[in-house]
N, C-alpha and C positions, 0 to 999 in steps of 0.2 A: 214617706213624707213628701209634701209638696210645698213649694214657696215661689213667690212671684219674682221674676228677674228684676234686678236693681238697675242694671245697665248692660250694654253690650261690652264684650271684652275687647280692649284696645290692642293695637299692634305695635305701638311705639311708646317709649318712656314718657314723652311729653304729654301724650293723650292720657296716660295713666295718672300722672301727677294732677292733671286737671280734674279727673274723676275724684281723686282723694280730696281735693280742695272743694269740690262741689258738694260732697256728701258728709264731710266731717261735722258740719253743724247739726246733722240729724242724729248724731250719737247721743244716747241718754246715759248719763253717769249717775243714775239713782238706782238703788236696789229695788227690784220689783218682785222679789221672791219671798213669799211668806214661809214656804216650806220646800225643802229640796228632798226629793225621793230618789231621783236618778241623776247621775252626772256622767257626761261623755267627754272623751278627748279624741283629738285627731292629730295624726302625724303622717308624714309622707316619706317616701324613699325614691331615689332617682337612679336609673340605669343609663349610664353615659353611652353604652354600646348601641342601644336602640332608641335613645332619646325619649324614654318613656317615664312618666311619673306614676307612682303607686300611692294611693291614699287608703288609710285604714281608720275607721272610727269604732271606738269601743265604748259601750255604755255599761256602767256599773251602778249598783245600788249605793245610796249615800245615807249614812256615813260608813256602812260596814264594807263597802267596796267589793261585793260579790258580783260576779259576771251576770249581765242581763241580755245583751245583744251585741252583735258585731256585724260590720259591713265593710266592703272593700270596693275599689274602683281603680281603673288605670286608663291613662290617656297619653297621647304624644304631647310633649312639652312644646308650647307655641310661643312662649314669651321668655326673654333672657333672664338669667339669674341676676337680680339687682336687689340687695338687701332691703331697702326701704319700699320696694315695689313687689315684695314676695307674693302677695295675694293675687297679683295678676298672672303669675306663673303657676301657682299651686291651687288657686281658688277654684277653677273649673273642675278639677278632679276631686277636690275636697267636697264641693257641693254635690257632685255625682255620688260620692260615697254616703254623705249624710242623707241624701234623698232616698237611699235604699233602706234606711231604718224604718221599722214598722211602728216604733213608738217614739214620740218626740221627747228628747231628754229635757230636764229642767234647766240645765246649764251645760255649756261646752267649754273645755279648756283647749286652747290652741298652742301649738309649738311655735310661737311667734309673739309679737308685741300687740298690746292694745293701744292705749293712748300714749304710751312711752315711745313716741314716734315723731319724726320731724314735722309731720303735718297732722299729728294726733289721730292718725287713721291707719293703724297697723293691721296685721292679719286678723286678730281677734275682733277688732272693731268693724272691719270691712265685712268679714263673713258673718259676724254677729248681726249686722244690719241686714245683710242679704237674707238670712234665715229668720230674723226676728226672734232669736233665742238668746237669752242672757249669756254673755261670753267673757272669758278671762284669757289674757295672754300670759304665757309662761315660757320665757326665752332663755337661751344659754348665755347671751352676750348683751351688753348695753348697746343700744343703737343711738341714743341721744340723751343728753342731760348730765348732771353732776351728782355725785354721791360720795359719802365716806365709806370706805371699805368696812363691812361688818366684821365682828369678831370671828374667830376661826371655829367656834363651837356651833353645833346645830341649834338653830333658833335665833342666832344673831341677825339683826335686821337694821337696814339703813334706808331712809327715804331717798327716792330718786327725784331730783328737781330739774325742771326745764321751763325756761321763760317765766321764772318766779312762781311756779306752781309745782305741787307734788303730783307726779304722773305715775308713780308706782313705787315698788320697794325692791331693794337688793337683799335677798333673803338667803341665809345659809341653811339649805335644806338637809345637809349632811356635814358633819364635822370634817375639817381638813380637805374639803373639796370646793371647787369654784361655786359661788352662789348662783341662784336662779333669779331672773328678773321678772317680777310679777306686776302686772298692770291690768286695770279693768278694760274690758273691750266695749260692751254695749249692755245696757240695762243692768248694770252692776256698779257699785261704788268702790272706792279704794279699800275701805275697811273689809267689806265682804269678799272682795277678790282675794285679799291676803288670807282671811280666815278660812275660806273654802279650800284654797290650795294647801294651807297648813294642815287642815283636817284630812287631807288625802295623802299625807307623807307616810312613808314606811321606813325602810332602812336604806333607801336608794336616793340618788340625787334628784331624780324627777318624781313628781307626784305620781302615785300609782296608776291613775287612769291614763296619764300621758305615757308612762313607761310601758303599759300594756299596748297602747296604740303604736308606740315606736317599735316594739317587738313584732307586733302583728304586721305592720307595714313592711318591715324588713323580711319577714317570712313570706309574705305575699309576693314581694319583689323577686325573691329567690325562686319560688315555684313558677312564677310567670316567665321569668327569664329562661328557666330550664325548658319550658314548653316552647318558647320562641326559638331557642337554639335547636330544638328537635323538630322544628317545622310545624308546630301546632298552631292552631288558629286562636288569636287573642280576641276574646269576646267581652271583656270587661270595659 
């Protein structure tokens, strides 16, 4: 897969915030998908010992969630860990992994936020705009906004509001565990973002594509770290 660069990667938080402010108006919050045949998810892992980030992207058929394709990439971390600027730290390695896919997925779920973000430009919105692929954010914690805690049973849901607008949902993906934060990223609306994630749920907290990406990223990190400690050459 190939895509055009959206911007140069900044070296300071101030520069990163300016980029978010510059491009947030380019986000499309309308559903453009007539039919979804494949759905991908991306997650990363980090090795503090060698300061490397590992990204894994997993593509599954939709809605049966059978495996289609996988890709990985690793890079040295160049940007500090700042929650509202996570795309500037993980974006380069995520894009590298996505570029290695042979088939363009119809939609991608990211382990981060979409518009449920202080500047309405979280990971899913940012990388979604970069790739021009419809995107959804599915995060573990609320970054911004107000909500009522949903019920404790699976399927309980509360809207997440920020600046007098609904920017996502706090959804109980599994009973008696912390809810996930679901928000549209790019070329997707609130209704479809929630519907797609719900259709990807199994018996776990994370939707199945994201769970698979999380496991794959962790496994890739372990194997790459082992090679690093053995003096092997890192080529990803």
